[in-house]
N, C-alpha and C positions, 0 to 999 in steps of 0.2 A: 194781333199778337198775343189776344187772350186764349191762354190753353186750357182754363179751368172751368169756364163757363159759369163762374161766380160773379161776374161781374167787376171783379179786380183785375187790374192790367199788370202784369208782373214786369213787363220793360219799365216800369215806373218805381219798383222797390227800391231800387238803388241809386236815384237820382242825386240825394243828397251824400249819401253814404259813399259814392264811388271816388270821390275827391281824396278823402282820407284812408281810403279802404287798405291801401299798402301799407299805411304806417305800423298796423298790428304785426305785420310780419317782422319789423325791425327791432320790436321789443323783445327782452330775453325772453318772456314767456311765449309770446307770438311765433319766435323763430323757433324755438323748442319743439312746440305742438305741431308747427308745419313739418317738421324734420320727422319727428315720428309717425305723422300720418303718411309722409311720401315713403318714408321706410317701409312701412307696412302695404303701401298700395303696389310697390314695388317688388317686394318679397312674393305677393300673390300673383302680380302679373308683369313679370319683368319686361320693359320696352326692348323692342329689336331694332338695330339698324336698319333702315329701308322700309321699314314699315308703313303703311297709310294709316294714319292713327286719327281718331275723332275726340277732341276734348269737350264733352257737352257740359254745358253751364261754365264756361272757362273764365268767367269775371272778367278782372284786368290780366290774366295771360298767366297767373302763377304756376300753374301746373301744365300750361302748355311749352313753356319755355324749358320746364324740367325735360320733358320730353324732348323737344327737338336738340337739346343737349345731348340726349342719347343717340341722336341719330335718325329718329323717326320723322316721317314727314307727317306736319301737324296742320291740321283744320280745327281752330277753336269757334265755337258757337256760343252765342248767349244771346238772349233776350234783350236785354240791356244797352241802348247805344252808349249810355253812359260810362259803363264799364267797359265796351269795346274800344272806345277812344282812348281810355288809359292803357288798356294793351297795346292798341296799334303804337301809340308813343315809346313804349317800353320796348316793344320788338323792334323799334325802328333806332332806339339808343342802344340797344344790345345787338344789333346787327343781325337778328334771328328771323329766318324765312319761314316764319307762321303765318299761315292764311286765317283771319278772323272775318266771321260773318255774322249780321245780326239776324236770329233765327230761332223760332220756338221749337223746342225740344219736342213738341208734340207733334209738329208739320215740318218736318225737316225736307229742305229741298235737294234731296240727294236721292240717286238711284237704289236700287237693292243691291246687295252684296257690294257695297263701295268701300268699307274701311276692314284692314288685318284685326284692329284692336279699337276697342272705344273705352275712354276714361270720363267717369263724371265723379269729382269731388266736391264735397259741400255745395250741391245743387239741389238734390232730389228734396231737401228739406222744403225748399219753395215749390215744389210740383204738387200741386193737388192731385191731379190726375197721375198718379205715380204708372199705375198700368198702362195707361196711352203711350204715356213718354216711354215706358222700357219697350212697348211693342213697335214705336217707330226706330229706336235706337238696335231693336234686336233686326229688323228689316234691314237697317243700312249696313248691318254686320254681314261679312262673308262667312259662307260656311267654314267650320273650323276654326274660326276666330274667337276670341273672348272679349267680354264686357265687365268692367269691374265699375262696381258703385259705391262709395263714400259717405257716410254722412253721420251726422250727431244721432247718439243712440237717447230714445226717449225715457229707457228705463234708466238712467244715468244720472250720477249728481250733475254732469253738464247739463243735459237734457233740462233737469228741474232747474237750473240755474236760468237758461235760456228763456223758459217759459215764465219764471219771475220776473226777468228784466222786461219781458212784452208786457206784462201786466202792471208794472209799474211805470212804463214809457210808453205812452202812445207812439212815439215817434221812432221807436226801436223797429230794425227791419224783421226781427223776430216775430211782431204780430203778423207778419205774413208767414212764418212757416208752420209746418205741419211734419211733427217728428216723427218718425216711427222706431220701431225695434227690430234685431238682427232677424229673429224669428219672423216677423210679418214680411221683411224685406225678402227672405228667402223663398217664402210662399209666392212670391210674382208669379215664378217659373221653378218650382224647387225640383223637377226631374232634371233639369240642365245645372244647378249648380255645380260648380267645379271647387270651389274653396272658399273660405270666409276667415276673419280674423277680426281682432278689437285692439285696440291701444288706448291711450290717454287715460291709464288708471289712476294718475294722481288727481285729486279731488281739485276742485276750482278755489276752494278756499285756503288751498296749503300756501305757504309762503313764496315768494320769488325765488330764493335759493334753492327750495325743494324740485323745482323744474329741471330735473336732469335724468341721464340713462338710468343711472345708480337705482334713484327712488322708483323710476317708473318700472324697472325689471321688479324690484323687491314687492312690487303691490300686484303685479301681474298673476295670475292664476292663483291667487288667495281669495276668493270670493268675492273680489271687486268688480263691478262692471265697467268697462271700458267706455269711454264717453264719447269713442268714434268706432265705427266698425267699417270694414269693407265685404262686399260678397263679388265673387266673382262667377259668371255663368258662360260656359261653353256651347256654341252653337254647332249641333252634329254637322258634319261633313257631308258631302254629297258622297253616296256610297255608288261606286259603279257596280251594277248589278251584273257581275260575270259569272259564267259558266267555264269550266275547264271540261275539255271532251278529250278522252282517250281513246286512239283507235290502234287496233292490231292489224297490219298486214302481212300476210304469208310471204315469206320469200322464197327461192327457188328449192324444190324438194319439201317444203313443208306442208302439213296436211292442213289444207285449205278449206276444209269444210267448216260451218258455221259452228258445230257442236264443239270444236276445239275451242275457237275462240270464247264461245259461252261458258265452256268448263273452266278457262283461265279466268275469266271475268267475275264467274261465280265464287270461285275461292276468294278473289279479292272482297266480294261483297259480304262473304260472310264475317269479314273482320272489320269491314266499313259499311255498314247497313244506311248509312246517311246517304250514299253514293246512290246512283240510278242507272238503269240501262235503256238506251232507246231501240227501237226496232230492228238496227243495223247491227244490236250486240256491241256497242260502242258503250265506253263507260263516262256517265257524267258525274260531276260533283259541283255543286253551287257554291263551295268553299274553295277558291283558290289557294288560300293558305296552307291546305294539306296536301297539294300537289305533290310537293317533293317526296314526301312519305309514300304517296300511293305510287309514284314512278318507280321508286325504290324497291317496292314489294313487287310489282308487276315485273319489273326487269330480273328479280331474283327469282321468281316462278318460272319465266320463260327459260332462263340458264338451267335452274335445277332441272326442267323436264327436256332439256335439248330443244327447245321447241325454236326453230329459226323464222321468228317473226320480227317484223318492223314495229317498234312503237313511237306513235306520233301523238303529241300533246298541241293542242289548239285552245287558245283562251278567247272566248266570245261573248258579247253581249247577250246575257241570258234571254233579253227578248228578242233577241235575233233566233232563237231557237224554236220551235213549233212546240206547243204545250204539251199536246201528245208523245213529242219525242222526250220532252224531259220527265214525264212520269208512265212511259212507256213500260214498264217493267211489270 
């Protein structure tokens, strides 16, 4: 289960911590931080009922259960068997139909394009090969789907705190953490970033009573770095390479010469130079989105000239049209 090639075994990171891991969520500070991180994630990527969702690095199932309560069909994966045992116990007690699997994010045992959306909250801190993990998550994400990663910000007061904790406590799980920044995370696949955001602007040294929405909002956007951030990537959808073919057929009494057809098509081409004409003088366009305008303009031309032609529109896979026809002008 070693995902980083460093000799460390990620499955053992939370052996001791798993037993008491959920206790933090029941403290006033922990409960508030959990709420604002969830709020950020759900604002950037609202879960939908019926979605097939992966919770990558699910831990004891905290986020998996939130997704399930929103109506998503959730699969949670984690490398730690100790965390997963807690997750299974919690799912049973809450009667939530979440599927949990012990699995390394860098070696997912799912087929390509399996999930509608993927959430990974507070897990990437403990993944050394972030690029490899991202590649696996991207592989199992459906085209048109979204992936969100939420993690502790290295360049924040909270990042500094956790590094200090690791330095002073050899048993801390943060000795196995590798924090990153918002900009660094975006660069993993910058051209597919759809959204991002920060939260947890309240510093860790703030008193317990300061952990509230009012204080959080007052500090947001005032030069303070959020302790937690999320980045959303959108996987490009599969684009069907369609072509529109417009054909003119003369009706009874019409001038059936090719010249008349070419003349009508020529008028359209002057307004739409992106369109093409094949050897049979029919109009082709690779942008089905503009077909309504083309149909309207050709119909108007035929009516204005009193030309009794039948106009037929055909949508087809562009690959099915011979290339010499698509570029026969």
